[in-house]
C-alpha positions, 0 to 999 in steps of 0.5 A: 792605216794606209789608204790604197791610192787606187781605191781612193781613185775609184771613189772619185767616180761618185762625183763629177771631177772638177775641171773635167772637160765635157767633151772628154767625159762625154766620150768616156761615157759613150765608151762606158755605155757601149761596154756596159761598164757603168753597171760593172762593180766586179767581174770574173772571167776564165779561159785557157791558152799560153803565158810566159814567165816575164824576166826569166828567159834563157838568154837576155835576147830570147822570149820569156819561157812559155807555159801552157795554161790549162785553166785561168781565172781572174777575179776583179773587184773595182770597188775594193781595188783587188785582183786574184789570178788562179791558174794551172799550167804545164811546161811549154817546152821539153826541156824547159829552158829559162827560169820559172819551171818551179820543178815541174816535171814533164807532164806535171802541173803547176798551180799558181795563185796571185793576188793584190788589194790596195797597196798589198800583193801576195802569192799563195803557194800550197798552205803558205802565203807570201808577200809579193810587193815587187809585183804590186804595180804590175797587178794594179796595172793588170786590174786597171787595164781590164776592159772595164777597169781602164774606163773607170780609171780613165774617168777617175784620173782626168783622162784626155780623149783625142779621137779614139785614144784615151790617155791618163796617168796615175802618178808614180804608178803607171801611164796608160793610153787606150784605143777604142774601135768604131763600136766604142770597145777598148781594143788596145792598151799601151801602158808603161809601169815601173820595173826594177830592171827595165826602168819604164817597162812597156806593156801592150794589151790587145782585146778582140772578139767581143761578145755580150755577157748579160748586157756587158761586152767582154773580149774573148781573145786577150793578148799581152806583150810585156817588155817587148816579148809575148806574155799572154795569149788567152781565149776567154770561155766564161765571163761573170759580170758582178760576180761575188769577189771577196779578196781580203788581205791575209793577216801575215801580209798585213803584219809584214808590210816591208818584207824586203827590209828584213836583213840578217847576216852570218859570218861563214868564214873570216871576212865572208858573210852570208846575208839573208832575211828574205827569199833572196840572199847575198854574200859579202866578201872582204878584201884588203881595201874593198868589198865584193858583193855577190848578188843584189836581188829583187829591187831598190828596197832590198838593195838599200836594206842589204847596203845598210847591213853591209855598212854595219859589217865593214867600213870598206867601200864596195868595189864590185857586185857580181851578178850571177845572171840576168833574171829579174828577181836576181838583177833587180837591185843592180840599178840601186848599187850602180847608183852608189858607183859600184861596178857590176861583174857578169858573164859576157852573155848578160853584159850588153843587156845589163848595160842597156838596163842600167842606161834605161830611163825610169820616169814613171817612178824614178829610182835611185839610179835615175835620181843619182844621175850616174851611169852604171858600169858592167864588166864581163867574166868570160868563162872564168875571171879571178879577183884577188888582193894577194891574200884572198882569191875569188874565182868566178866560173861559168856554169855550163850545160844547164837549162836554167840560164846560158850565162849563169856564173858561180863564185868559188873561194878556194881558200875557204872552200866555199861555193856561191850559186843561185837557182841551179841548186836550192836545197830542200828543207831538212828531212824533206822527202827525196825528189821523185825526179832528177833535177837537171840543174842540180846535176849540172852544178855537180858536173861543173864542180867536178869538171873544174876540180873545185874543192868545196866544203859548203855551198852558199845558195842564194835561195835556201840554206847553207849545206855541205857539198855532200847534200847536193851529191845525195840529192842526185844519187851520187 
């Protein structure tokens, strides 16, 4: 069994670290004493405020979508390197523009449950428990940048101390610089964590308005900025040091250690394959002398698995990958395909952002692109772009007037009467009860199909399952 790296790091706290500078240790012990960190083995804190969905902005240059957090509880165990966030949130804007609304109607609520322990991360949605390995490093960073966690991890990782600044790194995971105030309380953290889209992603955390909770100092205001945009503004109302925190890894998560490696493919037309096996799909289109792939989502691992499957389907090289939009779950595999010399095609609204991300450094945990030494190439679509080899035509159309993303595209194969789209329409499960509210992105897709006079027999969603066009029409009452 794998031993969680971070858990092992915490075990180092039981004995002095070899070669640890005495002045650094003394400084860290002073911070630990001022905050009461030495006695804290676990902590739970609650509050309310606002948070933002990282990587899901309406356009690449806008802030992440804002949500009102009615209740927020974080539970942390430093002994088992585990963390759980439970929150209830509502829409921050009406209409909500950008991703992450999850079908929340105006006035409705969304419950979220995120967890990690050791080297496993997962989400609980209703009765379902789903692996979330792409979120692992962020959750580990959140765990070890809590006010007391950062002191413990600094002591376990041979931190340097210069003036009021504490610096350390967990190789391959993150780099951290913490600043303490005149009372030896942690007031700011600047960290860098690997991200599939941004490469080295900056995270800034500010702690203020400390209060005493049973001999333990804890901030009552927490603010975070991730990737240059606000991510959290929390007012803490309750803190329970050494609360009973028992976070166990669910069996389904232990049994699926590499969920992104599962890939299956289905031929839906001659030379057209629907590549699935996880939460995010791709489509492979065979041309005379090359391949076109629609979407390389999630991260390097998923991209590698999809690329491996594509090589089984065809010996032709991949010339283009069409990116439907910049949202991080859909563009997370683009750096990996750029490492293969593949050209990315995206709507003009995403072009500059994707060029920037493909040029970004990834030094904390070098990915495929960083190791390749190559530079990614991005081409725009305008409102429409057609790729053809004289026999097969692939049309890329801008989906206008939708609240999910200002520059999202769909792909139409006129000869095969197939439409490929992401996020604007995810078919519900068969025989699911009809929605109680009309989904505006579904309406947008239907309106765009009608506006462009597209002939469509089947929709290939990049989430969910293949459905006939009639199912979309039924879902919006047409």
